[in-house]
Structure formats: C-alpha cells, structure tokens
N, C-alpha and C positions, 0 to 999 in steps of 0.2 A: 609108212602107214599114216593116213591122215588122223589128226586128233579129233576126238569126239567133242562136240560142243554141248554145253549145258543148255538148259531151257532158256536162261536169261542171258546167255553169252551173246554179245553183239556180233553181227555179221561183219565181214571185212569192209563191205560197202557202207555200212552204217557207222563204222568207227570214225571218230574225229581224227583228222590228220594233224600231226604235230608240226608246228612251224619252228624250224631251227634257224637261228640267225646268229651272226657274230655279235657279241654283246658290246663291242666297241664301235660298231657301225651304226651311227645315229640315224642315218637316212633309211637303212634297212629296218631298223626298229620302228621308226615312225610309219613307214609303209606297212609293216606287219600289223601295227596297232590300228591303223586306218582300215585295213582290210578286215581285221577281226571285228572292229566296231560296226562296220558296214554289214558284215555277215550276221552279226547278232541282231542288229536293228531290222534287217530285212526278214530275219526269221520270226520276228515279232510283228510282222506285217506293217511296218512303218515305211511309208514311201518317202523318197527324196524329193525335196522341193528346190527347184532351181530358179525361182522367181527373182530373188535379189541378185543372183549372178547374171541373169539375163538383163536386168535393169542396169547393172554396172557395165556390162559389155556394150549395151546400147548407148550409154552416156560416153564411154570411151571412144566408141566409133563416131559419135556425133562430134566430139571435140576434135578428133583427127580429121574428119571430113570438113569441119569448119576451117581449120588451118590450111588444108590442101586446097580448098576452094579459094581462100584468100590469096594463096600463092599463085594459083592458076589465073585468077582475074588480074592480079598485079603483073603477071608475065605478059598477058595479051594486051592489057591497057596499063601503060606505065603510070607511075605514081600520081601525077596531078589528076588524071582521069579517074583513078580508082580510090581516091582519097576517102570518100564517104562510105564506100563498101568496106574498105579496110577498117574504118572506125567501128562499123557494125560488127565485123568479125572479131575485132579486138575486144569489144564489149561483151560479146556472147561467150567467148572462149573461157574467161575466168568464171562466169556463172555456171557453165556446164561442169567445169572442174570442181567448183564448190559443191554442186549436187553429187558429183562422183565421190568426193571426199566424205560427204555425209553418209552415203550408202556404204562406203568402205568402213567407216567407224561403226555403223549400225550392225554390220555382219560380224 
C-alpha cells in the first residue's frame, strides 16, 4: 500500500539526491564539491565565464605554433638561411609565455 504524502512532503522528483563518496578519495571529494558548487551557482542564475580560459588557450597555442613554425622553417631552410627568422621566433616565444604566466596568476 503506497504511503500517503502530506501537504508539504516533497515529491520524489523534487527531492535532493544525496551524493555519497569515499571520504579518503580526495579526487572524488573535489569533483563532488565542484559539481555541487556549479549546481548551486547555476540555480542562482550565475553564468560561467570562460573569457580568461580562452585567452590562456590562445596564448598557449600561439607559443606552440611559434615553435613549430621555427622548426619547420629551419627544416626547409638550414641554419644560415633561417638565422633571422629563428631570432624573431626566439624573441617572441618568451614574451608569449610571460603573458601566459600573467594570465595564469590572474586566474
């Protein structure tokens, strides 16, 4: 026989699900806390902003492309011919990494 619900009793679909994790598993705890914080903030209509993450990804891709471009040019045009281009790439690479480090510290 099904139980009768009171006037204020929550429906099973409305009830909060309890998250059960092993208390010695730090990764599972961190993931559960992240999920709970995300669920709480999205319930308060706070939107996620990925602006700084996109900037960091763009800077990292730029640094990698700079080094790949330098390697490719040096492969097709050996050292004496690609000397000036390699100097430019070697000068740009630390600057891009410095900006990347700045954005990593800011976040």
